[in-house]
C-alpha positions as CSV (number, residue, x, y, z in Angstrom):
1,M,1.7,-3.7,20.5
2,T,-1.0,-1.5,21.0
3,K,-3.0,-0.3,17.9
4,D,-1.1,3.4,18.6
5,E,1.8,1.9,19.0
6,R,1.4,0.2,15.1
7,V,0.0,3.5,13.7
8,A,2.8,5.5,15.2
9,K,5.3,3.4,13.3
10,V,3.5,4.4,10.2
11,R,2.3,7.2,8.6
12,I,0.7,9.0,5.6
13,T,3.1,11.8,4.1
14,D,1.2,12.8,0.9
15,Q,-2.4,12.0,-0.8
16,F,-3.2,13.1,-4.1
17,R,-5.2,12.7,-7.2
18,S,-3.5,11.0,-10.2
19,G,-5.4,10.8,-13.4
20,K,-8.2,8.4,-12.1
21,S,-6.0,7.0,-9.2
22,M,-5.4,8.2,-5.6
23,V,-2.3,8.0,-4.3
24,Y,-0.8,7.6,-0.9
25,D,3.1,8.0,0.1
26,L,3.7,6.4,3.4
27,K,6.8,6.3,5.7
28,C,7.0,2.8,7.2
29,E,9.9,2.7,10.0
30,G,12.3,4.4,7.4
31,I,11.1,2.8,4.3
32,R,9.1,5.1,2.0
33,I,6.5,3.1,-0.2
34,T,3.6,4.5,-2.6
35,I,0.2,3.1,-3.0
36,S,-1.7,4.1,-6.0
37,M,-5.7,3.2,-5.9
38,S,-8.2,3.1,-8.9
39,S,-11.0,1.8,-10.1
40,S,-11.2,-0.9,-13.0
41,D,-14.1,-1.0,-15.6
42,E,-12.3,-4.1,-17.1
43,I,-12.5,-6.3,-13.6
44,D,-15.5,-4.3,-12.1
45,G,-13.5,-3.7,-9.1
46,W,-10.1,-2.2,-8.1
47,Q,-6.7,-2.0,-9.1
48,I,-3.8,-1.0,-6.6
49,Q,-0.1,-0.5,-6.9
50,M,2.8,-0.3,-5.1
51,L,6.1,0.4,-4.8
52,V,9.7,1.4,-2.6
53,K,10.5,5.1,-3.4
54,Q,14.6,4.2,-2.3
55,T,14.8,1.2,-4.2
56,P,15.5,1.9,-7.6
57,D,15.4,-1.7,-8.7
58,S,12.0,-2.2,-6.9
59,P,9.4,-3.2,-9.5
60,P,5.7,-2.1,-8.6
61,V,3.5,-4.7,-7.3
62,L,-0.1,-4.7,-8.8
63,A,-3.3,-6.2,-7.3
64,T,-6.7,-6.3,-7.8
65,G,-10.3,-7.2,-5.7
66,P,-13.4,-6.1,-5.5
67,S,-13.1,-3.7,-3.0
68,R,-10.3,-1.5,-2.2
69,G,-9.5,-3.5,1.0
70,E,-9.6,-6.7,-0.1
71,A,-7.2,-5.4,-3.4
72,L,-4.8,-4.3,-0.3
73,G,-4.9,-7.6,1.0
74,V,-4.1,-9.4,-2.3
75,L,-1.5,-6.6,-2.1
76,A,-0.4,-7.7,0.9
77,E,0.1,-11.4,0.1
78,A,1.8,-10.7,-2.9
79,W,4.5,-8.2,-1.4
80,R,5.2,-11.2,1.5
81,S,5.4,-13.7,-1.0
82,R,8.8,-12.2,-2.4
83,G,10.1,-13.4,1.0
84,G,11.4,-9.7,2.1
85,V,14.2,-9.3,-0.2
86,S,15.8,-6.2,-0.3
87,A,13.7,-4.6,-3.2
88,Y,10.4,-6.1,-1.1
89,P,11.2,-5.1,2.5
90,A,9.1,-6.8,5.4
91,L,6.4,-3.8,5.9
92,D,3.4,-3.9,9.0
93,W,0.6,-4.3,6.9
94,A,-1.7,-4.0,9.7
95,A,-0.5,-0.9,10.2
96,I,-0.9,0.4,6.7
97,R,-4.2,-0.7,6.7
98,E,-5.0,1.1,9.7
99,V,-3.9,4.3,8.6
100,L,-5.2,3.7,5.3
101,A,-8.7,3.5,6.9
102,A,-8.1,6.7,8.8
103,V,-8.5,8.6,5.7
104,R,-10.9,6.4,4.4
105,A,-8.7,4.8,1.8
106,I,-10.2,1.5,2.3
């Protein structure tokens, strides 16, 4: 699969500021997710929170890291560790990373 094919499967539908966070709404092959990124003075780095919008029982997944990119990698690993159950569907993390990089979110 080419880079363009991967990115076409994932797109940012909205992005906005909410307090100290930058929020990105994405559509990933029909799955709507929200990723919120904010700097954190407590950990001297970044915190990312993600949830699936159309699954009401999906609690958010949190991750931290020294950079936004590293925090996203930790988030992806935490998401994958949940095994693709309905509240945490399998996602194309390479494509998510690419669309976020395209808007300089990471």
